[in-house]
C-alpha positions as CSV (number, residue, x, y, z in Angstrom):
1,M,23.1,-53.6,91.3
2,E,22.1,-55.9,93.9
3,N,24.3,-56.7,97.0
4,K,26.2,-60.4,96.5
5,Y,26.7,-62.1,99.8
6,C,27.6,-65.4,101.0
7,A,26.7,-67.3,104.2
8,I,28.8,-68.8,106.9
9,Y,27.5,-70.6,109.8
10,L,27.7,-73.1,112.8
11,S,24.7,-75.5,112.9
12,G,24.3,-78.0,115.4
13,T,20.9,-79.4,115.3
14,G,19.8,-77.7,112.2
15,N,18.2,-74.4,113.4
16,T,20.9,-71.9,112.3
17,R,21.6,-73.7,108.9
18,F,17.6,-73.2,108.6
19,C,17.6,-69.9,109.0
20,I,20.8,-69.0,107.3
21,S,19.3,-70.3,104.2
22,K,16.2,-69.0,103.7
23,L,18.1,-65.3,105.1
24,A,20.6,-65.8,102.2
25,K,18.1,-67.3,99.1
26,L,15.7,-64.7,100.1
27,L,18.8,-61.8,99.9
28,D,20.8,-63.4,97.2
29,E,19.4,-66.4,95.2
30,N,23.3,-67.5,94.1
31,A,24.6,-67.3,97.4
32,P,26.9,-69.7,98.4
33,I,26.0,-71.1,102.4
34,V,28.8,-72.9,103.7
35,A,29.4,-74.5,107.2
36,I,32.2,-72.6,109.2
37,E,34.3,-76.2,109.3
38,D,34.1,-76.6,105.7
39,S,37.5,-75.7,103.9
40,A,35.5,-73.2,101.6
41,A,34.7,-71.4,104.2
42,V,37.6,-69.2,104.3
43,S,37.5,-69.0,100.8
44,A,34.0,-67.6,100.6
45,V,35.2,-65.0,103.0
46,K,37.8,-63.8,100.7
47,A,35.3,-63.8,97.6
48,Y,32.6,-61.8,98.8
49,E,32.3,-58.7,100.1
50,N,28.9,-58.8,101.8
51,I,28.7,-61.7,104.6
52,I,25.7,-63.1,106.7
53,F,27.6,-64.7,109.3
54,G,25.2,-66.9,111.6
55,Y,25.6,-69.4,114.8
56,P,23.7,-70.7,118.2
57,V,23.5,-68.4,121.3
58,Q,25.2,-70.2,124.3
59,Y,24.7,-68.7,127.8
60,S,24.4,-65.3,125.7
61,N,27.9,-66.2,124.3
62,A,28.9,-66.7,120.7
63,P,30.8,-70.6,120.4
64,K,34.1,-70.6,121.1
65,M,34.3,-72.2,117.2
66,I,32.7,-69.1,116.2
67,R,35.0,-66.4,118.3
68,D,38.3,-68.4,117.1
69,F,36.8,-68.5,113.7
70,I,36.8,-64.9,113.5
71,L,39.6,-64.3,115.3
72,E,42.3,-67.0,113.6
73,N,41.2,-65.3,110.5
74,K,40.9,-61.5,111.2
75,E,43.0,-60.2,108.3
76,L,40.2,-61.1,106.2
77,W,37.6,-59.2,107.7
78,R,39.1,-55.7,107.0
79,G,36.6,-54.0,104.4
80,K,34.1,-56.9,104.8
81,S,30.3,-56.1,105.4
82,V,28.6,-58.4,108.1
83,L,25.3,-59.3,109.0
84,C,25.5,-61.2,112.5
85,V,22.6,-64.1,113.0
86,A,22.1,-65.4,116.0
87,T,19.8,-68.5,117.0
88,M,18.8,-68.8,120.5
89,G,15.9,-70.9,122.4
90,A,14.9,-68.1,124.5
91,F,16.8,-65.4,125.0
92,S,20.3,-63.7,124.6
93,G,20.5,-60.3,125.0
94,D,23.2,-59.2,122.8
95,G,24.1,-62.7,120.8
96,A,24.7,-61.3,117.9
97,G,26.7,-58.1,119.3
98,C,28.8,-60.8,120.7
99,S,30.4,-61.3,117.3
100,A,29.7,-58.4,116.0
101,R,32.3,-56.6,118.6
102,L,34.8,-58.8,117.1
103,F,34.1,-58.2,113.6
104,K,34.5,-54.4,114.2
105,K,38.3,-54.9,115.8
106,C,39.0,-56.7,112.8
107,G,38.2,-54.1,110.8
108,A,34.8,-55.0,108.7
109,A,31.5,-53.2,108.9
110,V,28.4,-54.7,110.8
111,L,25.7,-54.2,109.1
112,G,23.3,-55.5,112.0
113,G,22.3,-58.2,114.0
114,L,19.1,-60.4,113.8
115,H,17.8,-63.1,116.5
116,L,15.5,-65.7,115.6
117,K,14.1,-68.1,118.2
118,M,14.0,-71.3,117.6
119,P,13.2,-74.6,119.3
120,D,15.6,-76.2,122.2
121,S,17.9,-78.3,121.1
122,V,19.4,-79.5,123.9
123,C,19.2,-82.8,123.9
124,D,19.7,-84.0,127.2
125,S,17.9,-81.1,129.6
126,K,14.0,-80.8,130.0
127,L,14.2,-77.1,130.3
128,L,12.4,-75.1,127.6
129,K,11.2,-78.3,126.3
130,K,7.8,-78.1,124.1
131,S,5.0,-80.0,121.7
132,R,5.8,-80.6,118.1
133,E,2.8,-78.3,117.4
134,E,4.6,-75.4,120.1
135,K,8.0,-76.1,118.0
136,L,6.1,-75.9,114.6
137,D,4.6,-72.7,115.9
138,I,8.2,-71.2,116.9
139,I,9.7,-72.0,113.3
140,R,6.8,-70.4,111.6
141,R,7.3,-67.4,113.8
142,A,11.0,-67.4,112.6
143,E,10.0,-67.8,109.2
144,K,8.1,-64.5,109.1
145,K,10.7,-62.6,110.9
146,I,13.5,-64.0,108.6
147,N,10.8,-63.0,105.5
148,R,10.5,-59.4,106.8
149,A,14.2,-58.6,107.6
150,A,14.9,-59.6,103.9
151,R,12.2,-57.6,102.8
152,D,13.6,-54.1,105.3
153,I,17.5,-55.2,104.3
154,K,16.5,-55.0,100.7
155,S,15.3,-51.6,101.2
156,G,18.2,-50.6,103.1
157,K,17.2,-50.8,106.6
158,Y,19.0,-53.8,108.5
159,P,17.6,-55.6,112.3
160,R,19.7,-54.2,114.9
161,D,18.8,-57.0,117.3
162,G,21.3,-57.3,119.8
163,L,23.2,-54.6,119.3
164,G,23.9,-51.4,121.4
165,L,24.5,-50.9,124.8
166,F,21.3,-52.2,126.3
167,P,21.2,-55.7,124.8
168,H,25.0,-55.8,126.1
169,L,23.8,-55.0,129.2
170,I,21.3,-57.5,129.1
171,G,23.2,-60.6,128.0
172,L,26.1,-59.4,130.1
173,F,23.9,-59.5,133.7
174,G,21.5,-62.0,132.1
175,Q,23.4,-64.9,131.9
176,R,27.1,-64.2,130.3
177,L,28.8,-63.2,133.4
178,W,27.4,-65.5,135.6
179,F,28.1,-68.5,133.0
180,Y,31.2,-67.6,131.4
181,G,33.2,-70.2,132.6
182,N,31.0,-72.4,130.2
183,T,32.0,-70.5,127.5
184,R,35.3,-69.2,127.6
185,S,36.7,-72.0,126.0
186,Y,35.8,-75.7,124.6
187,S,34.3,-77.9,126.9
188,D,35.6,-81.0,128.4
189,K,32.1,-82.1,130.0
190,L,31.2,-84.3,127.0
191,K,30.1,-87.4,128.5
192,I,30.0,-91.3,126.8
193,D,28.1,-94.2,128.2
194,R,30.1,-96.9,127.7
195,S,27.6,-99.3,128.4
196,K,25.3,-97.8,125.7
197,C,27.7,-97.2,122.8
198,V,28.8,-99.5,119.9
199,G,31.2,-97.6,118.3
200,C,29.1,-96.9,115.0
201,G,31.0,-93.7,114.5
202,V,28.5,-91.4,114.0
203,C,29.5,-88.9,116.5
204,L,33.0,-89.0,114.9
205,R,31.7,-88.0,111.4
206,L,29.2,-85.3,112.7
207,C,31.5,-83.4,115.0
208,P,33.0,-80.0,113.6
209,M,35.6,-79.8,115.9
210,K,37.0,-83.6,115.2
211,N,36.7,-83.9,119.3
212,L,35.8,-87.5,118.9
213,T,37.8,-90.8,118.4
214,T,37.1,-94.3,118.2
215,E,39.4,-96.4,121.5
216,N,38.1,-100.1,122.1
217,Q,35.0,-99.6,119.6
218,T,33.9,-96.8,121.7
219,A,33.6,-93.3,121.4
220,V,36.5,-91.0,123.1
221,P,36.2,-87.3,123.3
222,H,39.1,-85.0,123.6
223,G,38.2,-82.0,125.5
224,R,37.1,-79.9,122.8
225,C,33.6,-79.7,122.5
226,T,32.0,-76.9,121.0
227,M,28.8,-77.8,122.3
228,C,26.8,-77.4,119.5
229,Y,24.8,-80.4,120.6
230,R,25.2,-82.9,116.9
231,C,26.4,-86.0,118.1
232,I,24.0,-85.7,121.0
233,S,20.8,-85.1,118.6
234,Q,22.0,-88.0,116.3
235,C,23.8,-90.6,118.5
236,P,21.6,-94.0,117.7
237,Q,22.3,-95.2,121.1
238,K,21.5,-92.1,123.1
239,A,24.9,-92.8,124.7
240,I,26.6,-88.9,124.6
241,T,25.4,-85.9,127.2
242,L,26.7,-82.7,128.1
243,V,24.3,-80.5,130.5
244,G,22.6,-83.5,131.7
245,E,23.2,-87.1,132.7
246,E,20.6,-88.6,129.7
247,V,19.2,-87.7,126.7
248,V,15.6,-86.5,127.5
249,E,14.2,-85.7,123.2
250,Q,16.9,-86.0,120.2
251,Y,15.7,-83.0,119.0
252,R,16.7,-82.3,114.7
253,L,15.0,-79.6,112.7
254,E,14.7,-82.0,109.8
255,N,12.5,-83.7,112.0
256,F,10.1,-80.9,111.5
257,V,10.8,-79.1,108.2
258,Q,11.5,-80.9,105.0
C-alpha cells in the first residue's frame, strides 16, 4: 500500500509552494496541500501520518511562524512522520534541520530533509539578483532535484539535506549565530512609505500573520512580520520594504512558471 501524504507549507513569493506542490503530487497525487495560515492546516496534520513540511530559510533558520506552528501544536506531532523541505536563495547549512530538531522534540519521526535552491525573493536588496534566464535555470535544476528525490523516496531512500552535526555547524557558524537576532522573534522592521501607499488593502489580504491594518487610508504594520516578503512582492505601489530602503525587484514565481 502506498504512503499517503499531506503537505503543509509557508510560502511568500511562491517558491516553497511550487516545490512542495511538485513533490507532494509526485509522492501522492491525492495529497492535500495546505498553507500554514489556513485553518485546515491543523486538521490535515491530525488526519495524516506522513507530512511534507516546507518553508523558506531565513538567515539559516526556520521562520518564526514555522517554529511557533510546530511548538504550539506539539501534541499533534507524536507518532507522525515528517519530511522537512527548505527552500533558499543561496545556502542554509541545516535549513531542514532547524525544524527537524523541533519535530523530534515533539515526538515525531523525521523521515529526511530536502534543500532546494530557488531564485532570490528578497525584493528590497540587490544581493543574489540574477537575470530571467538564470532564474529559469535555477527553477529547472530544482525541478530535477525534486523528481530525483521523489524517485528515491518511493524506493525507500530519503534525502538527508541539512540533517546531522556537520550541516548544523555550517548553519550555526555560517549565518545563524551572527544573525540570530533577526529571526529570534517576529520582525518590527517592516516599513511603509506613506508617500507611496494608497491604502489599497492588498498587503492586508496577503499577510499570513494578519500583521497589517489600514489607518487613515495607509497600511500600518504591528510588529509581527514573519519576513515572508509576500506583501513586498505584490504591493502595486512598491511602498513596502523590510531589509532595504527601496524595492529593487518584485519577484513572484508565478511570473516565471505557469
